[in-house]
N, C-alpha and C positions, 0 to 999 in steps of 0.2 A: 265114398271118396275120402281119402286120407286128408287130415288137416295139415296145412302148411306149417313148417317148423318155425319156431321163434315168433309166433304171433302172440298177441296179448292173451288169448285163450290158452295157448300152450304154456304160457308162463304162470298161469293161475295154479293155485294149490291143488295137488292131486286129489285130496279128499273132497274138495268142492266139486271137481269134475265127476266124482263117483256118486254124487247125490242124484237120485231120481226125482225130478221136479214133481211137486204136488199137482195132481190132476183133479180139479174141482168138478162138481156136477155140471153137465152141459147147461149153459144159460138158455132161457127161452128164446132170446133174440138170435142166438147163434143157430139154433135149430130152424128158426123162421127163415134166416138167410140161406141156410144150406138146402132146405127142401121147398122153399117158397110157400110155407104154411102161414096162414094168418096167426098173429100172436095170440089172439083171443081163443083160438082153437087148440092151443097147446097147454098141456098140464105138466107141471114140473113136480116130480116126486123123487128128486135125486139128492137133495142137499140137507134133509132133515130140518127144513125151515118150518115155522109155525103156520099151518094153513089158515088160521084165523087172522093172520096178519100181526100187526104190532099192537102192543098194549095201548089202548086209547089214551090213558093218562100219560103214558110215555110219549106218545105222538104229539099230544097237545103241548107238553112241556118242551119238546124239541122245536116245535114251531115257534113257541114264544122265545126260545133261546136264540133264534136267528137275529133278533134285534141287537144282540151283543156280539155279533160275529167279528167285530173289529178288535175285540179284547182277547188276550191269551186266556186259556182255560184255567179255572181255579177248582181243583178237585176236592177241596176241603169238606164241603157239605156231604158229598157222596161218601167219602172215606169215613166221616163220623157216623153216617147212617149205617153203613155196612158193619162198622165195628160194633155199634149198638145192637144191630140185628143178630150178629153172631156171638155177642158176649165176649169180645176181645178188645184189646187196646188198638187205637188208631195206628200205632206204630207197627202193627202186625199186618196191615193191609198193603197190598201192592197192586196198582191198577195196570191194566194192559190194553193195548189196541186189539181187543179180542183176547180170549184166553191163550191162543197160540202165541201171542206176544209174551205172556208170562212164562210159557214153556221155554221159549227162546232165551229169556233172561236167566232161567235156571241153568240151562246148558252153558251159557256164557260165564256164569259165576262158578260153577262146580265141575265143569269138564274141560279137558284140553287133550292134546295129543298123547299124553301119558296116562289117561284115565279112561275107564270104561263105564258104560251104562247098560242096563238090562231092560228089555221089553219083551212082551209076549208076541209070539206069532199071531197074525191076524189082529194086531192092535193098531191104534190110530197112526196114520202115515206121517204125522208131524214129529213123532218121537225119533225116528231115524234121521229126519232132516235136521232137527235141532241138535242131535248128538253129532252127526257127521260134519255139520257146518262149523264146529269148533275143533275138529280133528279128533274127536272122541271115538272110541271103539265100541260099536253096538253089539251086544250079546243077545241074540234072539232065541228065546226059549220056546220049544214046541208047545203048542196049545193043548189044553185038555178039554175035549168036547167044545172046541171053538172058543174057549175062554182061557183065562189066566190059570196056569198051574203054579200056585204059590209055593208049594214045596220045591218044585224044580227051579223056580226063580231064586229061592233062598239058597239052594245048593249051587247055583251058577255064580254066586258072588265071589269075586276074586279080590286079592289085596288092593288092586288098583280101581275097584268099582266104587263110584261115588254117587250114582243116581240110579234109581229104579223107577220106571214109568209104569203106572197102573191106571187104566180107565175103568170107571165103575158107575153106571153100566158101560160096557165096552162098545166102541165103534170100530168096525162095522157090523159086529156079530150080535150085539144086544145082550150078551151074557152078563150075569150079575154075581158079585161076590158078597156074601153075607157079612154083617158087621163083626160077628165073632171070628170069621176066617181072617178078615183084614186085621183085626186087633191082635190076634195070635201071631200073624205074620210080622207085624210091627215089633212085637216083643222079641222076635228072633233075628231081627236085622241089626247089624252092628250100628252103633250110634253115629259113626262117621259116614254113613251112607244115607243120602237124602232119598226119601220115598215120596214120590209125587203122586197124589191121588187126584186124578182128573175126573171131576164130577159134572161134566157139561150137561148130562141128562138126568141128574139126580132128582129134579122136580117131577119127573115122570114116574118115579118109583111108586109102587103100591104102598099104601100106608103101613102094611105089615113089614115091608122091607126097609123103611126109612130109618136112618141112623144119623148120629151127629159126630162126624169125623173131626170137626173143628175142635170139639171138646177134648180130643185125644192129644192135641198139640202140646198141652202143658206137661203131659207125661212123656210124649215122644217129640222132643224139639227138632228131630230130623224129618218130621212130616210137614209137607206142604200140600195144602188143599187148593185146587183151582176150580173156579166157577165161571160161568159165562152168562151174558144177557142175550146171546144169539139164538137160543133154542126156545124155551117156553115163553120168554118175554117178547119174542118176535123182533129182536133188534139186530139181526145178522148183518144188515147193511150199514149199521152205525158203528160196529166194531168196538165192543167193550167187554172186557172180562176182568177177573181179579184173582189174586192169590192171597191165601191166609197162611201165615207162618209164624214161628217164634220171632220175636222182635229182632234179635241179632241177625237172623236169616233174612227177614224182610228188609232190614237195613242194607245188606249186601246187594239184594236184588234192586233196590231203589237207587243204588249208586250207579248202576249201569243202565238203568231205564232212561230212555230218551226223554228230555224235557217236553212237557205238553203232549205226551203220547196219546192222550184221550181228548177228543174235541168237545167243544161246548155243548153241541146238540146231544151227543152221546151221554155226557155227564148228567145233563138235565133230564133226559129221557129215563136213564137208569134210576135216578133218585125217585122220580114219580112212579115208575113201573113197580118198584119194590112195594108200593102200597096198593097196587091194583089187584086186590084179592079176587074180585069178581072175574077178571080176565084170566087169572091163573086157574081158577076153578073151572071155567068154561073150556080152557085149553086142555086141562087134564082130563075132563070128562069126554071131550071130543076125541082125544087120543085113545082113551080106554075103549070107547065104543067102536072107533075105527079099527083098532087092533083086533077086536073080537070079530068084526066083519071080515077082515082080510085073512085072519088065521083060519076061520071056518071055510071060506071060499077056496083058499089055496090047498087046504087039506082035501076038500071035495074034488079038486082037480088032480089029486094024487101027487102033489108036489111036496118035497121035503122042505121043512122050514126049521130055522133055529129059534127057539123060544127067546123072546126079546123083552127087556125091561126098559127100552128107550121109546123113541117116537118113530121107529122104523122097524122093518121086518126084512130079514135076509132069507131068500128062498133059492133052492136049486132049480135052475130053469132048463137045464139040459144035461144029457149024459156026458157030454164033453164040452170043451171050450168052444169049439166051432158052432155047436148047436146053440149054446147060450148066447154067443155073439149074434147069431142069426135071429134069435128071439128078441134081443135088445134092438137090433136094427129094424125089425118089423114093428116093434112098439114105437120107435121114433117116427117111422113113416105114418103112423096113426096119430102122431102128435102127443105121445106119452113119453116123458123122460124119466127113466129110473137110473140107478147107479150100477154100472158093471164093476166087478171087483177084481179085474185082472191085476191091477196094481197092488192088490193085497194078496196075490198068489192064490186067489179063489176064483179061477176063470169059469167055473161051472155055475157060479152063483150071481144073483142080482140082489140089490138092496132097494127097497121101496119105502119111501117116507109115508107115514100115515097122513092122509089128506083130509079134506072135508068129505062128507058123505057122498057128494056128487063126484068129487075127484076120485074117491075110492071105487065107485061104481064105474066110472070111465076107464080106470086102469083095469079093472077086472073084465069088463066087456072087451077091451082091446086084447088082453091076454088070452081070453077064450078064443078069439078069432085067430090069433097067432098060433095057438096050440092045436087049432083045428078040430 
C-alpha cells in the first residue's frame, strides 16, 4: 500500500528512508511468546553474547554502583584506566554507549552528503547504517573468501572518501586479517582518510594472531581503534564501548558525543571487569573448546563452514535460501535460536554463537534432527 503524500514520514530525508533497520538476534522472550515455549527451554546462540555470563567482578561493581544512581556519571576513572592499559593519553579515549555509539560518532564527524565511506561485503551491518544516516555514500567492496579484500578496498578510494570501515575479526563471517596485512594497508591509505579498525572480538584471537593496533596510532593518526565490553566481558546489556584515536581526532568525536552517554553501572562494571583476568581466561578457554566441538561436528555433518577467529561460527545450512530458512524455523521450534544472515546477503548461511558445552550439544542435537 502506498504511503499518503505530505506525511511526516514522506517529508523525512530520502537517505534515512533508504536505511535497512538493524535486525538483532531474536530475544528469548520473543520466541517464548511466539511459540509458547517455556523460557528455560530456549537456548539463544544468535547474538555472540558470552555464555558464561558477565564478569563477576564487573557484576559486583555494577550492583554497588546502584547506590549512586541519583548522580550523573563520572567517566574519569575508567578513562584513566583504559589509557594506562593501552599506553595512551586520556585525551585519546572516547567512550560510547556500546562500540556502535563510537562508530556513529565517527560517521557524524567525518561523513556527510558529499563524502563516501568504504566497507567490505559481508561486514558488520552498522557500517552502512552509520554511513547512510548522515547522508554519506557507502562503497561496498566485494569480499575475498568472505573477508576483507584490502587491495580492492584501497583501489576503491575516491577523492571524496573519508572513512574506511574494517572489522577484525569480521562479523558475521569470523574472518581475520593479519597484523602485517593491516599495517601495509594503513601505509597505503591517504592520510586524510580515517581507517576504523573495529576490534569487538579481538580478545578471542589465538595468541599467535594477537597484535597491538593501538601502538600504530602514533605513526598513523588517521587510525581509530574501537573496542567493546559487550563480548568477552559479558556486558552486552550494559552498553559500553570505547574508541582510541590520536588526540585531535578523539577531541572531535568527544565534541559530538552525548553528555553522560555511559551510565554509572556500566562505567563501574567496565573498570572492575578490566582486572578480571580469571574470567577472561575461562571465557577464552570455553570459546576455544566450544569452537573445536562445533567445527568437528558440523564438518561431520557435511556442512560447509567459514573458519572463524571470533566467538561464533557461520555455516551453510542449505543449498538455497528457502532450505536454510526452513532449517532456521525448525531450530526455533525446538527452542534453539541462531542467526539467519539474510540481511547480510548470505541467505544460505546461519551464524551460531559458541555457547556452553551443554548449549553446544543442545544445538547440535537439534540440528541433527532438523537435517534428518
